[in-house]
Every structure is written in structure tokens, then in C-alpha cells.
C-alpha positions in Angstrom: -72.3 40.3 -67.5 -69.5 38.4 -65.7 -66.1 39.8 -65.6 -64.1 35.9 -65.0 -61.4 35.8 -67.8 -60.4 32.4 -68.9 -56.7 31.6 -67.5 -54.0 30.4 -70.0 -53.4 26.7 -70.3 -50.0 26.9 -68.7 -51.6 28.8 -65.7 -54.4 26.5 -65.1 -52.1 23.4 -65.4 -49.8 24.5 -62.7 -50.5 23.6 -59.3 -50.5 26.1 -56.3 -47.0 25.7 -54.7 -46.4 27.2 -51.3 -43.6 29.2 -50.8 -40.1 28.0 -50.2 -39.5 26.8 -46.3 -43.3 26.4 -45.7 -45.4 23.0 -45.6 -47.9 22.3 -49.0 -51.5 23.0 -48.4 -54.0 19.9 -47.8 -54.4 18.0 -51.1 -51.4 19.5 -52.9 -49.9 16.6 -54.8 -45.9 15.4 -53.6 -43.5 17.4 -55.3 -41.7 15.7 -58.2 -38.3 14.7 -57.7 -35.6 17.1 -60.1 -34.5 14.9 -63.2 -31.0 13.1 -62.6 -31.5 13.0 -58.5 -33.3 10.6 -56.1 -36.2 12.0 -53.6 -36.3 15.7 -52.6 -33.7 16.7 -49.9 -36.4 17.9 -47.5 -37.8 14.2 -47.5 -34.5 13.2 -46.1 -33.8 15.9 -43.4 -31.8 14.8 -40.4 -32.4 15.3 -36.8 -29.9 14.4 -34.4 -30.9 11.4 -32.0 -30.8 11.9 -28.2 -27.4 10.8 -26.7 -24.4 11.8 -26.4 -22.4 13.7 -29.2 -20.1 10.7 -29.9 -23.1 8.4 -30.3 -25.6 10.3 -32.1 -26.6 9.4 -35.7 -29.0 10.9 -38.3 -32.3 9.9 -38.3 -34.4 10.3 -41.0 -38.4 11.2 -41.6 -39.8 9.2 -43.6 -40.5 10.4 -47.5 -40.9 8.7 -50.8 -39.1 5.7 -51.1 -37.2 4.8 -54.5 -34.7 1.8 -55.0 -31.5 4.1 -53.9 -33.3 5.0 -50.4 -34.2 1.6 -49.8 -30.8 0.0 -50.5 -29.4 3.0 -48.1 -31.7 1.8 -45.1 -30.5 -1.7 -45.7 -26.8 -1.1 -45.4 -27.1 1.1 -42.7 -29.4 -1.9 -40.5 -27.1 -4.1 -41.7 -23.5 -1.8 -40.6 -25.7 -1.8 -37.4 -26.5 -5.0 -37.0 -22.4 -6.3 -37.7 -21.5 -3.7 -34.7 -23.6 -4.9 -32.6 -22.8 -8.5 -33.2 -19.0 -7.5 -33.1 -19.9 -5.9 -29.5 -21.3 -9.2 -28.1 -18.8 -11.4 -29.6 -16.3 -9.5 -27.6 -18.4 -9.4 -24.5 -18.6 -13.0 -24.5 -15.0 -14.1 -25.2 -13.9 -12.1 -22.1 -16.6 -13.5 -20.1 -15.7 -16.8 -21.2 -11.6 -16.1 -20.6 -12.5 -14.9 -17.0 -14.8 -18.0 -16.1 -11.8 -20.1 -17.5 -8.7 -18.5 -15.4 -11.0 -17.4 -12.1 -11.2 -20.8 -11.3 -7.2 -21.4 -12.0 -6.5 -18.5 -9.8 -8.7 -19.9 -7.0 -7.4 -22.7 -6.9 -3.9 -21.7 -6.9 -1.8 -21.2 -3.9 -1.4 -17.3 -4.3 -3.4 -16.5 -6.7 -2.1 -12.8 -9.1 -0.6 -11.4 -5.8 2.6 -13.5 -7.2 2.8 -11.4 -10.6 2.6 -8.2 -8.4 4.8 -9.0 -5.5 8.6 -6.8 -5.9 11.6 -8.8 -6.8 15.7 -8.0 -6.7 18.0 -7.0 -4.2 16.0 -4.2 -2.9 13.6 -6.7 -0.3 14.0 -8.5 2.3 12.1 -12.1 1.5 10.0 -13.2 4.5 8.5 -16.8 4.9 6.3 -17.3 7.9 6.5 -20.6 10.4 3.6 -19.9 12.3 1.9 -22.3 14.6 2.0 -25.8 15.6 4.5 -27.5 13.1 2.8 -30.4 11.1 -0.3 -28.8 11.2 -2.8 -28.3 8.2 -3.8 -25.0 9.7 -0.3 -24.3 11.1 3.4 -24.5 9.6 2.5 -27.3 6.9 5.9 -28.2 5.5 4.8 -27.9 1.9 3.6 -24.2 1.9 6.8 -23.3 4.0 8.9 -25.3 1.0 7.0 -23.4 -1.8 7.5 -20.1 0.1 11.2 -20.7 0.4 11.7 -21.5 -3.3 9.6 -18.3 -4.2 12.0 -16.3 -1.7 15.0 -17.4 -3.4 13.7 -17.2 -7.0 12.9 -13.4 -6.3 16.8 -12.8 -6.0 16.3 -10.7 -2.7 19.3 -9.2 -0.8 18.3 -11.3 2.2 15.7 -14.1 3.3 14.1 -14.0 7.3 11.7 -16.6 8.5 9.2 -15.2 10.6 9.2 -17.5 13.1 6.1 -17.8 15.7 5.5 -21.6 16.8 5.6 -24.0 20.5 7.1 -26.9 18.0 5.1 -30.0 16.8 6.8 -32.6 14.4 10.1 -32.7 14.3 10.2 -34.8 10.9 8.5 -31.8 9.4 11.4 -29.3 10.4 13.6 -31.6 9.2 12.0 -31.4 5.7 12.1 -27.7 5.8 15.7 -27.5 6.8 16.4 -30.0 4.0 15.2 -27.6 1.6 17.0 -24.2 3.4 20.2 -26.1 3.6 19.8 -26.7 -0.4 18.8 -23.7 -1.4 21.4 -21.6 1.1 24.1 -23.8 -0.6 22.4 -23.2 -4.2 22.6 -19.4 -3.1 25.4 -18.5 -1.1 25.3 -14.9 -1.8 22.3 -14.6 0.1 22.0 -14.4 4.4 19.2 -15.7 5.9 17.6 -14.7 9.3 15.5 -16.2 11.8 13.4 -13.7 13.9 11.7 -15.3 16.7 8.4 -12.9 17.2 6.3 -14.9 20.0 7.5 -18.5 20.4 10.5 -20.4 19.1 10.5 -23.8 20.9 11.4 -27.0 20.3 10.8 -27.9 16.5 10.5 -24.4 15.8 13.8 -24.1 17.1 15.4 -26.4 15.7 14.2 -24.6 12.3 16.1 -21.8 13.4 19.3 -23.2 14.1 19.7 -23.7 10.3 19.8 -19.7 9.8 22.7 -17.9 9.4 21.5 -15.7 12.3 18.9 -15.6 15.1 17.1 -12.6 16.1 14.6 -12.4 19.2 12.6 -10.2 20.9 12.8 -9.2 24.7 9.2 -11.1 25.3 10.2 -13.8 23.4 10.4 -17.3 24.4 13.2 -20.2 22.9 14.3 -23.3 23.8 12.7 -26.6 24.9 15.4 -28.8 23.5 14.3 -32.0 23.8 11.5 -34.3 22.9 8.5 -35.4 24.6 6.0 -38.5 23.7 2.8 -38.7 25.6 -0.6 -41.2 25.8 -3.3 -41.2 27.1 -5.0 -44.1 30.0 -8.2 -44.7 29.7 -8.3 -48.4 30.8 -10.0 -47.6 34.1 -12.9 -45.9 32.1 -13.2 -49.0 30.1 -13.5 -50.8 33.2 -16.1 -48.3 34.5 -18.4 -48.5 31.6 -17.5 -52.2 31.2 -16.0 -51.5 27.9 -13.4 -54.2 26.6 -10.9 -54.0 23.5 -9.5 -57.2 21.4 -5.7 -56.7 20.5 -3.9 -59.2 18.3 -0.5 -58.3 17.9 2.7 -60.0 16.4 5.3 -58.9 18.9 5.1 -57.4 22.6 5.9 -54.2 21.5 3.6 -53.7 18.8 0.4 -52.9 20.4 2.6 -50.4 23.1 0.6 -47.1 24.4 -2.4 -48.5 24.1 -4.6 -46.4 25.7 -7.2 -49.3 26.6 -4.9 -51.3 28.1 -2.7 -50.6 31.4 0.8 -49.6 30.7 3.4 -52.4 30.7 7.0 -51.7 32.3 9.1 -53.3 29.0 6.7 -50.3 26.7 7.1 -47.7 29.0 11.1 -48.2 28.8 11.1 -48.6 25.2 9.1 -45.1 24.8 11.5 -43.5 27.2 14.4 -45.2 24.9 12.5 -43.4 21.7 12.5 -40.2 23.3 16.0 -40.0 24.3 17.4 -41.0 21.2 14.9 -37.8 19.4 16.5 -35.5 21.9 20.3 -37.1 21.3 19.8 -36.1 17.7 17.9 -33.0 18.3 21.2 -32.1 20.6 23.5 -33.0 18.4 21.8 -30.8 15.4 22.1 -27.7 17.8 25.8 -28.1 18.6 26.3 -28.5 14.9 24.8 -25.4 14.1 25.9 -23.2 17.0 28.0 -24.9 18.3 30.3 -23.8 16.0 30.2 -19.7 16.9 28.8 -20.2 20.5 30.1 -21.9 23.8 27.2 -23.9 24.8 26.5 -25.9 28.2 24.3 -28.7 26.4 23.6 -30.0 29.5 21.8 -26.9 31.1 20.0 -26.1 27.7 18.6 -29.8 27.3 16.4 -29.6 30.5 13.3 -28.9 28.0 12.7 -25.4 29.5 12.4 -22.4 27.8 13.5 -18.5 28.0 13.1 -15.5 27.3 14.5 -13.2 25.1 17.9 -11.9 26.9 18.4 -15.3 28.8 18.5 -17.1 25.3 21.1 -14.3 24.3 23.4 -14.9 27.0 22.9 -18.9 26.5 24.0 -18.7 23.3 20.7 -19.6 21.9 20.2 -16.8 20.2 22.8 -14.1 18.8 20.9 -10.8 19.4 18.1 -9.1 20.6 15.7 -7.5 17.9 12.3 -7.4 15.5 11.4 -7.7 12.3 11.7 -4.1 11.6 15.0 -3.3 13.3 16.3 -6.1 11.0 14.5 -4.3 7.8 15.8 -1.0 9.2 19.4 -2.5 9.5 19.6 -3.5 6.4 18.0 -0.8 4.6 15.1 -3.0 3.0 11.4 -3.5 2.4 10.2 -6.9 3.3 8.2 -8.8 1.5 5.8 -11.2 2.2 6.4 -14.6 0.1 4.8 -16.9 2.6 2.1 -19.2 0.7 -1.3 -19.1 2.4 -4.0 -21.6 2.4 -6.7 -21.0 -0.5 -10.2 -20.6 1.4 -11.8 -21.7 -1.6 -9.7 -25.0 -2.5 -9.8 -25.7 1.1 -13.8 -25.5 1.1 -13.8 -28.0 -2.0 -11.6 -30.4 0.0 -13.9 -30.4 2.9 -16.9 -30.3 0.6 -15.6 -33.4 -0.8 -14.4 -35.1 1.9 -18.1 -34.5 3.9 -19.6 -36.1 0.6 -17.3 -39.2 0.9 -17.7 -40.1 4.5 -21.4 -39.5 4.0 -21.9 -42.2 1.2 -19.5 -44.7 2.8 -21.7 -44.4 5.7 -24.5 -44.4 4.1 -23.2 -47.9 2.2 -22.3 -49.5 5.3 -25.7 -49.1 6.7 -27.5 -51.8 7.5 -30.9 -51.9 5.9 -33.7 -53.0 7.5 -37.1 -54.5 5.9 
């Protein structure tokens, strides 16, 4: 006789459920959502993704899908894509701005340094005059003039020229001094000092005399007042290698100082006359600029020689001994360099362009053998 009793209909129809917090047994049907709500909360149990706390976002485990959950997933996906697109857009804008600004900064003479240069009456604005006057790698008049204008525009307490040059082209010195005199007239309250650091000779001294005060070190060499003109004599070498040169000139002195022909007496006289005239202009400038405060013996100064610091002070070529550091300490000012340096990037591009042009011209003028 069986002891099994039939269960009530409600009990037989009720599926076996697991205690709360435990997974359903295998084969159990999924639980139904509560009326009026979406998927059960267990189906959207969040878990923290790896990463920094402020970058963590809730990741969800897959569960029964309905219309609301699908729309939520799509909305979250679109939001993430929009944020990533915005970040990419900002990055591209920054990169494009850098690519547009970099060539301008590289091709400029001073790049971003001008924006960071101190200004005002607490500085001593310095401009270098270093190297051979007139040489692109030395005292280039365009860069010196730019540096002087920048220095005065900074409204400093004083301007100082740092001179270390053996001389060079007098017309370059004339351009520089013309601009310096113009700026001195425009800003009469800003004194100008010239500090001769190593050598201040010939055209370099011609620039220095336009300063309000000239300072030189004890080991500095100053002077070389005058002019010199030189040329090569290669006509004997040309005769030895049996090389000649045909010259067609419209006047007897049009081809003077040609190195492949002997020097004529008329040419030598004319060359000496030019040198004497230039030297006389130089002496007149020295007398006009230095003779007002010093009793100069021009006969002793026009021999073309140079003197060291103490001798130059005794002769009246220099006002006193000192250096840039002593001047800065006396004025209680900070030295700020306003020298316009040659840009290596622009110089390299110019050299490449020049070499390319020369190569193309050489290729175009070469004979073609067939």
C-alpha cells in the first residue's frame, strides 16, 4: 500500500526556488520580473572595472534584454563615442596649432624668447657687437639694428654695447651708428655704454665712439684708427702656369687692383688716395665724438696701431677701465641680452636652397654629350 499523497494544485505548479542570494538550480526557469518594473536587479549587478577610481565605471553582466535595457546600452555607447570624438578633436586642434606655430617660431630671429625677456627700468639691455664687422657670421648690421630697437623698446635704465671685434667694413659701422644716434635722440633719458671686452679696433671702435661712455678691460686692445685696402698680386703665378686674362675696360682705372696683371703706378696712387680719404673721415668722426671731452693727439692716434686698456685711457680713447660685471654692479641693474642671434633652422634652409640653386644651374650649363 503506497503512502504517497497527491499534492495540492498550487503546490505542484509552484517551481522549486532557491534561497535568496544563491544561484538557481540547473534547469530552473528564469524568474519573472515584478509587474511594473524592468529586468530584475540581479540581472544588472554592477562590478567595478579596473582603473583609477575617477575613471571607473559600472560594467554590467548580460541578462534578459528588454526594450529599456537595449535603449540604455545604446545611449551609453553613444555617450562614450561622443566623448572620445571630442578628445580626438581637441588633440587634432592642438597638434595643428603646434604645426602652424612651429615654423614661424623656428624661422623667426628670436622665437619665443622675446615674450619671456624682462622689461622695465630695472634692467641693463645688452647688445653684442662680436666678430668681423659686415660678416654674416659676425657683426651683421641687420641683426645689430634689430637688437638695438628691441633693447630701446624694452624701456631699460641703460643700454650697453658688448664689443669684441677687430673691425671690418666701415659702411656697416656707419649704418649701425646712424640707427644708434637716431635711438639716442628718441630716448635721450637712456644712456648708452660701450664695453670693449676683447678687441675694439677699426670699424668696431668707430661704433664704440657713438656711445656716451666707453669702458675697456685692462687686457683689451683698442685703436687701429684709419683704413686699409689690400689686393693679391698673382700675375707671376699666372705667367708660370701660362694662364692669361683678357680685360676690356672703359677707363684706365676701371680694372685697377686686378690680381692677374701688374700693379700700375696710377692705380697705386688712386688706391692710396682712397685709403687716405676714408682715414680722414674716420679721424673726423673720432674728433667729433671724443674730442668734446678729451684733448686728443690725433697725430699719435692715426698711426694705425692698437693700445691696451690703460694706454687707451691715457690717450683718451677710453673713459675708464672696467667690465660688464662692474658696470652692472655700479648701476645695480640686471644684464638682459637683447642680441638677435642667427636662427640655425633658417640658416640651414637658406644653405639648402642655395646649394640646390647652384646644382640646378651647374646641371643646366653643362654640355650634353651624345
